[in-house]
C-alpha positions, 0 to 999 in steps of 0.5 A: 180110564178106570173101569169100575166093577159094579155089583148087580144089586139095586145100587149097582143097577142104578149106577149102571143106568146113570152112567148109560144116561150120561153116554158112557159104556157099561158091560152088562150080563145077558144070558148069552154073553156080556154085552157092551151097552150104550144108549142106542139113541145117542150117536156119540155113545154108539160111536164109542162102542165101535171105538172101544171094540175096534169094530168096523162101522159097517158091522151093525149092532143088536138093540136090546129092549125090555119087552115086545112093546118096546121092540115094536116101537123100533121095528115093524113086525109081521105075523111070523116075527110076532110068532117068534117073539111070542115063542122065544122072548125074553131069550136068546133070539135076535130078529132082523126086521124093518126099521120103523119110520121115525124110530129113535135109533142112531143110524150108526146102530144099523150101519145105515141099513133099513133094518134093525137087529133087536132082542129082549134078553132074559137075564134078570140083571139085563132086564133091571138095567134096561128098565132102570135106564128106560131106553134101548141099549145097543149091546154087542159082545163086550170084547175087542172086535174079533176076539173071544166073547166074554162070559164072565165079568172078568173076561169083559174087564180084562185090560188085554183080552177084554175092555178094561180101561176103555169103558166106564164099568162092568156089572158083575152078575156071574157067568152067563148061563147060555154061553154063546151069542143069540140066534139071528133070524131075518127074512130074505125075499119073504122067507125066514132065514138063519143068519147066525146059529146061536143059543136057540137051536134052529130046529126049535125055531123051525118048529115054532114057524112051521116051516124051514129056515133058509140059509142065505149066502152071507156077504162078510164084506157087508154084513146085514147082521152081527156075527157074520165076519169070517174071522171072529171069536178068535184067540191069539193062538192057532186053533185046529178043529175036529182033533181026536188027540193033541199034537206035540205042543198043543192043548186039547179041548175035549168033548164027550169021548175025546178027553182033553186037558180041558173039556167042553162036556165029559158027557157030550152035553151040548148045553154044557158045552155051549156054556163053557165054550168061550171060557175054555177058549179064554183059559186055553189062550192064556197058556200061549200054545196052539189049541186043538178042539175035539169034534162036536156034533152039528145038531142042536146047539152044536151048530152054534158051537161049531159056527163059533169054532170055525170062525175062531179057527179061520185065517186072520190076515197074514196067518195062513189057513185054518186047519182041521183034523 
């Protein structure tokens, strides 16, 4: 299959919507990363998402919608969920909520669970595609399962590290401004819970809720939301974390005072670091040498950056153990 590259002009948006209406898959930009979009109501299209990514079918998908009203037709909101949606949508927040009875969503989207992960993206191109298509789109990151997430159209269209040749098209609207996936919040025993740190800092969410987020134990063998597998966002090369200097043969990705051959942010800016993270991992991995990454503070967006780095460094099957320091 030849993967088309579409512009984000009206003609490109119309072409993307038409392909989606035919059950095809299109990688579209969001503010976080490029997502692999398919009709969330079409079981065959959703099955193609899992097939194209090589994604385990027990790993649920995020449904993208144009606004809160559309989201309320899919999920049941209580007051706390409405408060968060009002505060952060459109934006980089995913809510895991009870699936509304009779919601027109393919069961494969939720991996058979009675909850659904939903968000309203802020990216103008994603909004245009959603409105032109006129329905909910399931859209995990547009990369092979477990590999580095795509923040440019070139990442998504790459035939080896992306999905080039496996999907119908990529809508190119440049680099994603946030650069890490959405923050995921659910409710466990009635308490708001952080399932995945992401593009909105947990401190901001806690301020909006007026109470702390719990951090439940995650069952990585049976995830109840995307992005919970232990090894994820991974380059082919080994990754060593919290490195103050490169060892012989390594490429060092720096941060702040730790200078590297590449750097997440010379000034220690966590927003800049998040936006550059996956692109630098792609570039470093192309060098074919082990990767070392400088320490990143754990607060704010640093929590999301470190979450992705720990998963990138986690042992893959037969690869031994992850390393730090």
